[in-house]
LUMNURO-265292 format. One line per 4 residues: number of its first residue (from 1); for each residue x, y, z of N, C-alpha, C. Coordinates in nm, 2 decimals. Layout:
// residues N
NUM> X Y Z X Y Z X Y Z | ...
// end
This chain:
// residues 272
1> 6.10 -11.69 3.23 6.14 -11.56 3.17 6.06 -11.45 3.26 | 6.16 -11.36 3.28 6.09 -11.24 3.38 6.06 -11.14 3.29 | 5.98 -11.06 3.35 5.93 -10.92 3.28 6.00 -10.80 3.36 | 6.08 -10.70 3.33 6.14 -10.61 3.38 6.04 -10.46 3.36
5> 5.97 -10.43 3.47 5.89 -10.30 3.47 6.00 -10.17 3.49 | 5.99 -10.07 3.39 6.04 -9.95 3.41 5.95 -9.84 3.47 | 6.01 -9.75 3.54 5.95 -9.66 3.58 5.96 -9.53 3.53 | 5.88 -9.46 3.51 5.87 -9.30 3.44 5.89 -9.20 3.57
9> 5.93 -9.07 3.52 5.92 -8.98 3.63 5.78 -8.96 3.69 | 5.68 -9.00 3.62 5.56 -8.96 3.67 5.49 -9.09 3.74 | 5.59 -9.22 3.75 5.50 -9.33 3.79 5.60 -9.40 3.88 | 5.56 -9.49 3.99 5.63 -9.56 4.08 5.59 -9.70 4.10
13> 5.66 -9.79 4.10 5.62 -9.91 4.14 5.62 -9.98 4.27 | 5.52 -10.02 4.32 5.54 -10.04 4.46 5.60 -10.20 4.47 | 5.62 -10.28 4.60 5.70 -10.40 4.59 5.62 -10.52 4.54 | 5.47 -10.48 4.55 5.36 -10.59 4.53 5.34 -10.58 4.38
17> 5.40 -10.45 4.29 5.39 -10.46 4.15 5.26 -10.36 4.12 | 5.19 -10.30 4.21 5.11 -10.20 4.16 5.19 -10.07 4.14 | 5.13 -10.00 4.03 5.17 -9.88 3.99 5.11 -9.76 4.05 | 5.17 -9.68 4.12 5.12 -9.58 4.18 5.17 -9.42 4.09
21> 5.06 -9.32 4.05 5.12 -9.22 4.01 5.17 -9.11 4.10 | 5.30 -9.06 4.06 5.35 -8.97 4.13 5.34 -8.83 4.06 | 5.28 -8.71 4.11 5.26 -8.61 4.05 5.39 -8.52 4.05 | 5.43 -8.47 3.94 5.55 -8.37 3.91 5.55 -8.26 4.00
25> 5.67 -8.22 4.04 5.69 -8.10 4.14 5.66 -7.99 4.05 | 5.57 -7.88 4.13 5.55 -7.76 4.06 5.69 -7.69 3.99 | 5.67 -7.63 3.89 5.79 -7.54 3.84 5.83 -7.44 3.92 | 5.92 -7.36 3.90 5.94 -7.22 3.99 5.86 -7.11 3.95
29> 5.81 -7.10 3.83 5.74 -7.00 3.82 5.56 -7.01 3.86 | 5.53 -7.14 3.88 5.41 -7.19 3.96 5.42 -7.14 4.12 | 5.56 -7.17 4.16 5.57 -7.14 4.31 5.59 -7.02 4.32 | 5.64 -6.92 4.24 5.64 -6.78 4.25 5.51 -6.71 4.26
33> 5.42 -6.76 4.14 5.30 -6.72 4.14 5.20 -6.75 4.27 | 5.20 -6.84 4.33 5.14 -6.90 4.46 5.18 -6.81 4.56 | 5.33 -6.79 4.57 5.38 -6.71 4.66 5.32 -6.55 4.66 | 5.33 -6.50 4.55 5.30 -6.38 4.53 5.14 -6.37 4.55
37> 5.06 -6.47 4.53 4.93 -6.46 4.57 4.89 -6.47 4.72 | 4.97 -6.55 4.79 4.97 -6.53 4.92 4.98 -6.39 4.99 | 5.12 -6.35 4.95 5.14 -6.23 4.98 5.02 -6.10 4.96 | 4.97 -6.11 4.84 4.85 -6.03 4.79 4.73 -6.05 4.89
41> 4.70 -6.16 4.96 4.62 -6.21 5.02 4.63 -6.16 5.16 | 4.75 -6.16 5.17 4.78 -6.13 5.34 4.77 -5.97 5.34 | 4.82 -5.90 5.26 4.80 -5.76 5.22 4.67 -5.72 5.24 | 4.59 -5.76 5.14 4.44 -5.74 5.14 4.36 -5.75 5.29
45> 4.41 -5.87 5.32 4.34 -5.88 5.47 4.38 -5.79 5.58 | 4.52 -5.76 5.56 4.59 -5.66 5.66 4.53 -5.53 5.65 | 4.52 -5.49 5.53 4.45 -5.35 5.48 4.35 -5.33 5.52 | 4.25 -5.44 5.49 4.13 -5.43 5.52 4.09 -5.41 5.67
49> 4.18 -5.49 5.75 4.14 -5.47 5.90 4.20 -5.35 5.93 | 4.29 -5.30 5.91 4.35 -5.15 5.93 4.26 -5.04 5.91 | 4.18 -5.07 5.79 4.09 -4.95 5.74 3.96 -4.97 5.81 | 3.92 -5.08 5.86 3.79 -5.08 5.91 3.80 -5.05 6.07
53> 3.89 -5.11 6.11 3.92 -5.08 6.27 3.93 -4.95 6.29 | 3.90 -4.93 6.45 3.91 -4.80 6.49 4.07 -4.75 6.48 | 4.08 -4.60 6.45 4.22 -4.55 6.41 4.34 -4.60 6.53 | 4.45 -4.64 6.50 4.55 -4.65 6.59 4.68 -4.65 6.52
57> 4.79 -4.65 6.59 4.92 -4.62 6.54 4.94 -4.73 6.43 | 4.91 -4.84 6.42 4.94 -4.95 6.34 4.87 -4.89 6.19 | 4.79 -4.82 6.18 4.75 -4.77 6.04 4.86 -4.69 6.00 | 4.95 -4.62 6.07 5.06 -4.56 5.99 5.18 -4.64 5.96
61> 5.15 -4.77 5.98 5.28 -4.86 5.93 5.29 -4.86 5.78 | 5.17 -4.89 5.70 5.18 -4.84 5.56 5.15 -4.70 5.51 | 5.14 -4.62 5.63 5.10 -4.47 5.59 4.95 -4.48 5.55 | 4.88 -4.35 5.59 4.73 -4.33 5.56 4.74 -4.32 5.41
65> 4.84 -4.25 5.35 4.82 -4.22 5.19 4.81 -4.35 5.14 | 4.92 -4.46 5.17 4.91 -4.59 5.10 4.81 -4.66 5.10 | 4.74 -4.67 5.24 4.64 -4.74 5.29 4.48 -4.69 5.22 | 4.48 -4.55 5.21 4.36 -4.49 5.13 4.37 -4.52 5.00
69> 4.51 -4.50 4.91 4.52 -4.51 4.80 4.48 -4.66 4.74 | 4.51 -4.77 4.84 4.46 -4.90 4.80 4.32 -4.94 4.84 | 4.27 -4.87 4.95 4.12 -4.88 4.97 4.02 -4.85 4.90 | 4.06 -4.73 4.85 3.94 -4.64 4.80 4.02 -4.64 4.62
73> 3.90 -4.64 4.55 3.74 -4.64 4.57 3.69 -4.79 4.59 | 3.74 -4.88 4.53 3.71 -5.01 4.52 3.66 -5.10 4.66 | 3.76 -5.07 4.75 3.74 -5.17 4.88 3.72 -5.08 4.99 | 3.64 -4.97 4.98 3.61 -4.87 5.11 3.49 -4.92 5.17
77> 3.49 -4.94 5.32 3.38 -5.00 5.39 3.39 -4.94 5.53 | 3.31 -4.96 5.60 3.31 -4.92 5.75 3.20 -4.99 5.82 | 3.22 -4.99 5.94 3.10 -5.03 6.03 2.98 -4.95 6.08 | 2.98 -4.84 5.99 2.88 -4.74 6.01 2.73 -4.78 6.00
81> 2.72 -4.91 5.95 2.56 -4.97 5.93 2.53 -5.02 6.06 | 2.61 -5.06 6.16 2.60 -5.12 6.30 2.61 -5.01 6.40 | 2.52 -5.06 6.51 2.55 -5.00 6.63 2.70 -4.96 6.69 | 2.73 -4.85 6.77 2.62 -4.78 6.83 2.57 -4.65 6.78
85> 2.64 -4.64 6.62 2.60 -4.53 6.55 2.60 -4.57 6.41 | 2.47 -4.63 6.39 2.46 -4.67 6.23 2.41 -4.53 6.15 | 2.43 -4.55 6.02 2.38 -4.46 5.94 2.25 -4.40 5.95 | 2.22 -4.27 5.97 2.09 -4.24 6.00 2.01 -4.13 5.93
89> 2.06 -4.12 5.79 2.02 -4.01 5.70 2.08 -4.04 5.58 | 2.00 -3.96 5.47 2.05 -3.96 5.32 2.11 -3.85 5.29 | 2.22 -3.85 5.20 2.28 -3.72 5.13 2.24 -3.73 4.99 | 2.20 -3.60 4.95 2.18 -3.57 4.82 2.29 -3.47 4.75
93> 2.31 -3.49 4.63 2.40 -3.40 4.56 2.32 -3.35 4.44 | 2.30 -3.22 4.43 2.22 -3.16 4.31 2.31 -3.08 4.25 | 2.28 -3.06 4.12 2.35 -2.96 4.04 2.27 -2.90 3.95 | 2.33 -2.75 3.91 2.26 -2.69 3.81 2.39 -2.61 3.71
97> 2.34 -2.53 3.62 2.44 -2.47 3.55 2.40 -2.36 3.48 | 2.48 -2.26 3.42 2.46 -2.17 3.35 2.52 -2.18 3.21 | 2.40 -2.21 3.10 2.47 -2.27 2.97 2.43 -2.15 2.86 | 2.52 -2.16 2.77 2.49 -2.09 2.66 2.40 -2.14 2.54
101> 2.28 -2.06 2.54 2.20 -2.12 2.44 2.13 -2.01 2.34 | 2.13 -2.04 2.22 2.09 -1.95 2.14 2.16 -1.80 2.13 | 2.31 -1.81 2.21 2.36 -1.67 2.23 2.34 -1.62 2.36 | 2.25 -1.69 2.45 2.20 -1.62 2.57 2.27 -1.72 2.69
105> 2.28 -1.65 2.80 2.31 -1.74 2.92 2.18 -1.79 2.99 | 2.18 -1.93 3.00 2.06 -1.96 3.04 2.07 -2.04 3.17 | 2.00 -2.01 3.31 2.01 -2.08 3.41 1.92 -2.22 3.41 | 2.00 -2.33 3.42 1.91 -2.46 3.42 1.83 -2.49 3.54
109> 1.74 -2.58 3.58 1.70 -2.63 3.67 1.79 -2.73 3.76 | 1.75 -2.76 3.89 1.84 -2.86 3.98 1.82 -2.99 3.93 | 1.94 -3.06 3.89 1.93 -3.20 3.86 1.99 -3.29 4.00 | 1.93 -3.39 4.02 1.98 -3.46 4.15 2.06 -3.56 4.08
113> 2.21 -3.55 4.09 2.30 -3.64 4.05 2.28 -3.80 4.15 | 2.24 -3.77 4.28 2.21 -3.87 4.36 2.11 -3.98 4.30 | 1.98 -3.93 4.26 1.89 -3.99 4.22 1.93 -4.06 4.10 | 2.03 -4.02 4.00 2.06 -4.06 3.87 2.13 -4.20 3.92
117> 2.23 -4.17 4.01 2.31 -4.27 4.05 2.26 -4.38 4.10 | 2.15 -4.33 4.21 2.10 -4.49 4.29 2.00 -4.54 4.20 | 1.96 -4.51 4.08 1.87 -4.58 3.98 1.96 -4.70 3.93 | 2.09 -4.67 3.92 2.17 -4.76 3.88 2.20 -4.90 3.95
121> 2.18 -4.88 4.10 2.20 -5.00 4.19 2.08 -5.06 4.23 | 1.95 -5.00 4.23 1.82 -5.04 4.27 1.77 -5.13 4.19 | 1.74 -5.25 4.28 1.70 -5.40 4.20 1.80 -5.42 4.12 | 1.92 -5.39 4.14 2.03 -5.49 4.06 2.11 -5.55 4.15
125> 2.12 -5.69 4.09 2.18 -5.80 4.19 2.36 -5.77 4.16 | 2.39 -5.67 4.08 2.53 -5.66 4.07 2.57 -5.50 4.04 | 2.54 -5.44 4.17 2.54 -5.30 4.14 2.69 -5.23 4.13 | 2.68 -5.13 4.03 2.82 -5.09 3.98 2.85 -4.99 4.11
129> 2.99 -4.97 4.11 3.03 -4.86 4.21 3.01 -4.73 4.18 | 2.95 -4.69 4.04 2.94 -4.56 4.01 2.80 -4.53 4.07 | 2.73 -4.62 4.15 2.61 -4.58 4.19 2.60 -4.52 4.35 | 2.74 -4.48 4.41 2.72 -4.44 4.52 2.83 -4.32 4.52
133> 2.90 -4.27 4.42 2.98 -4.17 4.41 2.93 -4.03 4.46 | 2.81 -3.98 4.42 2.77 -3.86 4.46 2.73 -3.84 4.61 | 2.68 -3.96 4.68 2.68 -3.97 4.81 2.77 -3.96 4.89 | 2.89 -4.02 4.86 3.02 -4.00 4.92 3.06 -3.88 4.89
137> 3.07 -3.79 4.78 3.11 -3.66 4.77 3.02 -3.57 4.86 | 2.89 -3.60 4.86 2.82 -3.50 4.93 2.85 -3.50 5.10 | 2.86 -3.62 5.16 2.90 -3.67 5.28 3.01 -3.58 5.32 | 3.12 -3.60 5.24 3.26 -3.52 5.28 3.22 -3.39 5.24
141> 3.15 -3.33 5.18 3.16 -3.19 5.18 3.08 -3.13 5.28 | 2.94 -3.18 5.32 2.87 -3.14 5.43 2.94 -3.16 5.56 | 3.01 -3.27 5.59 3.09 -3.29 5.69 3.21 -3.17 5.72 | 3.27 -3.15 5.62 3.36 -3.03 5.63 3.30 -2.91 5.62
145> 3.17 -2.88 5.58 3.13 -2.76 5.59 3.07 -2.72 5.73 | 3.02 -2.84 5.82 2.99 -2.82 5.92 3.06 -2.77 6.02 | 3.19 -2.80 5.99 3.30 -2.77 6.09 3.33 -2.62 6.08 | 3.31 -2.54 5.99 3.32 -2.39 5.96 3.22 -2.31 6.05
149> 3.26 -2.20 6.08 3.17 -2.14 6.16 3.09 -2.03 6.07 | 3.00 -1.96 6.10 2.91 -1.88 6.04 2.96 -1.80 5.94 | 3.07 -1.72 5.97 3.13 -1.64 5.88 3.23 -1.72 5.76 | 3.25 -1.84 5.80 3.33 -1.90 5.68 3.23 -1.97 5.61
153> 3.10 -2.00 5.65 3.00 -2.06 5.57 2.94 -1.95 5.48 | 2.92 -1.85 5.53 2.89 -1.73 5.44 2.97 -1.71 5.32 | 3.10 -1.73 5.34 3.21 -1.71 5.24 3.19 -1.81 5.12 | 3.15 -1.97 5.17 3.14 -2.06 5.09 3.02 -2.04 5.00
157> 2.90 -1.95 5.05 2.78 -1.92 4.98 2.80 -1.82 4.88 | 2.93 -1.76 4.87 2.94 -1.65 4.77 2.97 -1.72 4.63 | 2.96 -1.65 4.53 2.99 -1.68 4.39 3.14 -1.67 4.36 | 3.20 -1.77 4.33 3.34 -1.77 4.29 3.38 -1.81 4.13
161> 3.31 -1.76 4.06 3.30 -1.80 3.92 3.39 -1.71 3.84 | 3.54 -1.70 3.88 3.65 -1.63 3.81 3.75 -1.75 3.82 | 3.85 -1.68 3.74 3.98 -1.78 3.72 4.05 -1.82 3.86 | 4.04 -1.72 3.93 4.13 -1.75 4.05 4.03 -1.78 4.18
165> 3.90 -1.85 4.13 3.81 -1.86 4.25 3.85 -1.92 4.36 | 3.93 -2.05 4.37 3.95 -2.11 4.50 4.07 -2.03 4.55 | 4.15 -1.95 4.50 4.24 -1.87 4.57 4.20 -1.74 4.65 | 4.07 -1.68 4.58 4.00 -1.58 4.63 3.94 -1.64 4.77
169> 3.87 -1.76 4.75 3.80 -1.84 4.89 3.92 -1.83 4.97 | 4.02 -1.89 4.96 4.14 -1.92 5.05 4.17 -1.79 5.11 | 4.19 -1.70 5.05 4.23 -1.52 5.09 4.11 -1.50 5.19 | 3.98 -1.50 5.14 3.87 -1.46 5.24 3.87 -1.54 5.37
173> 3.91 -1.66 5.37 3.90 -1.76 5.48 4.03 -1.66 5.55 | 4.11 -1.66 5.52 4.23 -1.61 5.58 4.22 -1.47 5.66 | 4.15 -1.40 5.58 4.07 -1.27 5.64 4.02 -1.27 5.76 | 3.96 -1.41 5.79 3.84 -1.41 5.89 3.93 -1.49 6.02
177> 3.99 -1.58 5.98 4.06 -1.67 6.09 4.20 -1.71 6.05 | 4.27 -1.67 5.98 4.40 -1.70 5.95 4.42 -1.86 5.92 | 4.53 -1.90 5.95 4.55 -2.05 5.94 4.48 -2.13 6.01 | 4.36 -2.19 5.96 4.27 -2.27 6.02 4.27 -2.42 5.97
181> 4.28 -2.53 6.03 4.26 -2.64 5.95 4.14 -2.68 5.90 | 4.04 -2.64 5.98 3.90 -2.65 5.91 3.90 -2.60 5.78 | 3.93 -2.47 5.76 3.91 -2.41 5.59 3.98 -2.48 5.51 | 4.12 -2.55 5.56 4.19 -2.63 5.47 4.12 -2.74 5.44
185> 4.07 -2.83 5.51 4.00 -2.96 5.50 3.88 -2.94 5.40 | 3.81 -2.82 5.43 3.70 -2.77 5.35 3.75 -2.77 5.20 | 3.83 -2.70 5.16 3.90 -2.67 5.06 3.92 -2.80 4.96 | 3.97 -2.91 5.04 3.97 -3.01 4.96 3.85 -3.08 4.94
189> 3.74 -3.06 5.00 3.59 -3.12 4.96 3.55 -3.01 4.85 | 3.58 -2.89 4.87 3.53 -2.79 4.78 3.57 -2.81 4.64 | 3.70 -2.85 4.62 3.75 -2.86 4.49 3.68 -3.00 4.43 | 3.67 -3.10 4.51 3.63 -3.24 4.50 3.48 -3.21 4.43
193> 3.39 -3.15 4.52 3.28 -3.14 4.48 3.24 -3.06 4.36 | 3.31 -2.94 4.32 3.31 -2.86 4.20 3.35 -2.98 4.09 | 3.45 -3.04 4.09 3.49 -3.11 4.01 3.39 -3.24 3.94 | 3.32 -3.26 4.04 3.21 -3.38 4.03 3.11 -3.30 3.97
197> 3.05 -3.17 4.01 2.94 -3.12 3.95 2.98 -3.07 3.81 | 3.12 -3.04 3.80 3.14 -3.03 3.65 3.13 -3.14 3.53 | 3.15 -3.26 3.61 3.11 -3.37 3.50 2.98 -3.40 3.48 | 2.92 -3.38 3.58 2.76 -3.39 3.57 2.70 -3.31 3.49
201> 2.75 -3.16 3.51 2.69 -3.06 3.41 2.73 -3.09 3.27 | 2.85 -3.12 3.25 2.90 -3.16 3.12 2.83 -3.27 3.04 | 2.80 -3.39 3.13 2.73 -3.51 3.07 2.57 -3.46 3.06 | 2.54 -3.36 3.10 2.40 -3.33 3.09 2.37 -3.23 2.98
205> 2.45 -3.12 2.98 2.41 -3.02 2.91 2.52 -2.99 2.78 | 2.65 -3.06 2.82 2.74 -3.07 2.71 2.86 -2.96 2.75 | 2.97 -3.03 2.75 3.08 -2.92 2.78 3.11 -2.80 2.70 | 3.04 -2.79 2.59 3.07 -2.65 2.52 2.97 -2.57 2.56
209> 2.88 -2.61 2.62 2.78 -2.51 2.66 2.77 -2.44 2.80 | 2.84 -2.53 2.90 2.84 -2.49 3.03 2.93 -2.36 3.06 | 2.88 -2.28 3.11 2.96 -2.16 3.15 3.01 -2.15 3.29 | 2.91 -2.19 3.39 2.92 -2.22 3.53 2.86 -2.33 3.59
213> 2.92 -2.34 3.70 2.81 -2.47 3.77 2.78 -2.43 3.92 | 2.67 -2.49 3.99 2.65 -2.48 4.14 2.59 -2.60 4.19 | 2.65 -2.65 4.30 2.63 -2.77 4.35 2.56 -2.74 4.47 | 2.45 -2.84 4.52 2.39 -2.81 4.66 2.36 -2.95 4.71
217> 2.43 -2.95 4.83 2.44 -3.08 4.93 2.33 -3.07 5.04 | 2.25 -3.17 5.04 2.13 -3.17 5.14 2.17 -3.30 5.24 | 2.10 -3.31 5.38 2.12 -3.44 5.44 1.99 -3.45 5.49 | 1.91 -3.56 5.49 1.77 -3.56 5.57 1.77 -3.67 5.64
221> 1.77 -3.67 5.78 1.77 -3.81 5.87 1.64 -3.89 5.84 | 1.65 -4.01 5.88 1.54 -4.09 5.89 1.45 -4.05 6.02 | 1.35 -4.13 6.02 1.25 -4.10 6.13 1.33 -4.17 6.24 | 1.32 -4.10 6.35 1.39 -4.15 6.48 1.34 -4.29 6.55
225> 1.42 -4.37 6.59 1.43 -4.49 6.60 1.31 -4.53 6.71 | 1.29 -4.43 6.79 1.19 -4.46 6.88 1.04 -4.43 6.84 | 1.04 -4.35 6.72 0.91 -4.35 6.65 0.90 -4.43 6.52 | 0.96 -4.53 6.52 0.96 -4.60 6.40 0.81 -4.69 6.38
229> 0.74 -4.70 6.49 0.62 -4.76 6.47 0.51 -4.68 6.49 | 0.51 -4.55 6.48 0.42 -4.45 6.45 0.39 -4.43 6.33 | 0.26 -4.42 6.27 0.24 -4.43 6.15 0.22 -4.28 6.07 | 0.24 -4.20 6.17 0.22 -4.03 6.16 0.34 -3.97 6.15
233> 0.47 -4.05 6.18 0.59 -4.00 6.22 0.64 -3.97 6.07 | 0.71 -3.85 6.07 0.76 -3.80 5.94 0.91 -3.76 5.97 | 0.97 -3.79 5.84 1.11 -3.75 5.84 1.16 -3.61 5.85 | 1.26 -3.57 5.93 1.28 -3.43 5.96 1.31 -3.35 5.84
237> 1.31 -3.24 5.83 1.33 -3.15 5.71 1.51 -3.15 5.68 | 1.51 -3.14 5.54 1.64 -3.16 5.52 1.74 -3.04 5.56 | 1.86 -3.06 5.60 1.95 -2.95 5.59 2.04 -2.92 5.44 | 2.08 -2.83 5.44 2.16 -2.77 5.34 2.28 -2.70 5.36
241> 2.39 -2.75 5.25 2.50 -2.67 5.28 2.50 -2.58 5.15 | 2.50 -2.43 5.18 2.48 -2.32 5.10 2.61 -2.29 5.01 | 2.61 -2.29 4.89 2.73 -2.28 4.78 2.71 -2.19 4.71 | 2.79 -2.13 4.63 2.78 -2.02 4.52 2.82 -2.10 4.39
245> 2.81 -1.99 4.27 2.85 -2.04 4.16 2.98 -2.08 4.15 | 3.03 -2.16 4.05 3.18 -2.18 4.05 3.21 -2.19 3.90 | 3.34 -2.18 3.85 3.37 -2.19 3.73 3.41 -2.37 3.71 | 3.37 -2.41 3.59 3.42 -2.59 3.59 3.55 -2.60 3.62
249> 3.55 -2.72 3.68 3.69 -2.79 3.71 3.71 -2.92 3.65 | 3.82 -2.95 3.60 3.88 -3.07 3.53 3.99 -3.10 3.61 | 3.98 -3.24 3.64 4.13 -3.29 3.69 4.21 -3.35 3.59 | 4.34 -3.36 3.57 4.41 -3.41 3.50 4.37 -3.59 3.49
253> 4.36 -3.64 3.36 4.35 -3.76 3.37 4.20 -3.81 3.36 | 4.11 -3.72 3.38 3.95 -3.74 3.37 3.92 -3.76 3.26 | 3.81 -3.86 3.22 3.76 -3.88 3.13 3.60 -3.83 3.11 | 3.57 -3.71 3.06 3.46 -3.65 3.04 3.37 -3.75 2.94
257> 3.42 -3.79 2.87 3.33 -3.90 2.76 3.29 -4.01 2.84 | 3.40 -4.08 2.91 3.34 -4.19 3.00 3.23 -4.16 3.08 | 3.26 -4.06 3.14 3.18 -4.01 3.26 3.04 -3.99 3.21 | 3.03 -3.91 3.11 2.91 -3.89 3.01 2.85 -4.01 2.95
261> 2.90 -4.09 2.90 2.84 -4.23 2.85 2.77 -4.29 2.94 | 2.82 -4.31 3.09 2.75 -4.37 3.19 2.64 -4.28 3.25 | 2.66 -4.19 3.28 2.59 -4.08 3.37 2.46 -4.04 3.28 | 2.48 -3.99 3.15 2.38 -3.95 3.06 2.28 -4.05 3.03
265> 2.36 -4.18 3.00 2.25 -4.29 2.97 2.16 -4.31 3.08 | 2.21 -4.31 3.20 2.12 -4.34 3.29 2.02 -4.23 3.36 | 2.07 -4.11 3.31 1.98 -3.99 3.33 1.83 -3.98 3.25 | 1.88 -4.03 3.12 1.77 -4.02 3.01 1.70 -4.14 3.03
269> 1.73 -4.23 3.07 1.64 -4.37 3.11 1.56 -4.35 3.22 | 1.58 -4.26 3.32 1.48 -4.23 3.43 1.39 -4.12 3.40 | 1.41 -4.06 3.31 1.34 -3.94 3.26 1.18 -3.96 3.25 | 1.07 -3.90 3.29 0.96 -3.96 3.27 0.92 -3.91 3.10
// end
């Protein structure tokens, strides 16, 4: 009497009678997910390479706007920590405001938004992205400010605390130089800096109290490399971009509540 062995879709019987497991083929949706994951990985590696590498025509294949939209703010990075031009200075972003208090307008003291944010990442194994926002805003503003001439910088130092403040600043630039790419680039950073200063002021003093804001950006170089072993070496004095008072600015889609929950909590935590 013989015994007949039947095989199932997941098993196979060899000539010697041994049973081997045959794994089922992946379904179509598993293949689709794996294919999509491969494409996403290839895109991320390619985008990171284009973003980090020196500028070339290849960067325009996805267009600069598409590339920047993907890389910032989560994946932004650069080789600036390495030679030949490593980062050699610190940027600081300071904010103050005029607020309504007991029926009067009171000018507050300066608050370092950078110190508040850096305290989020210091000694933190899992530092949040929120810990470097003010430094990036400050870097962009000062780099654009330094490309202006002395007359244009004097315009930036004026108070534009009226409803058409930015338009007034643009008209003032046009009277000096006409159509100047440097002033156009500066206005982008000016708007971003004012919007950021607004959120900081709202978080600390309250949105209902803030009448106008002012921000101050500074940069201080580190001790020169050749003097690194000199115990008496001092850091150079900081340089500043001088700006005047501005009306608060908020962008569509911003959440002042979410910003305040994060920033004010940390601000109060580091107060003496």
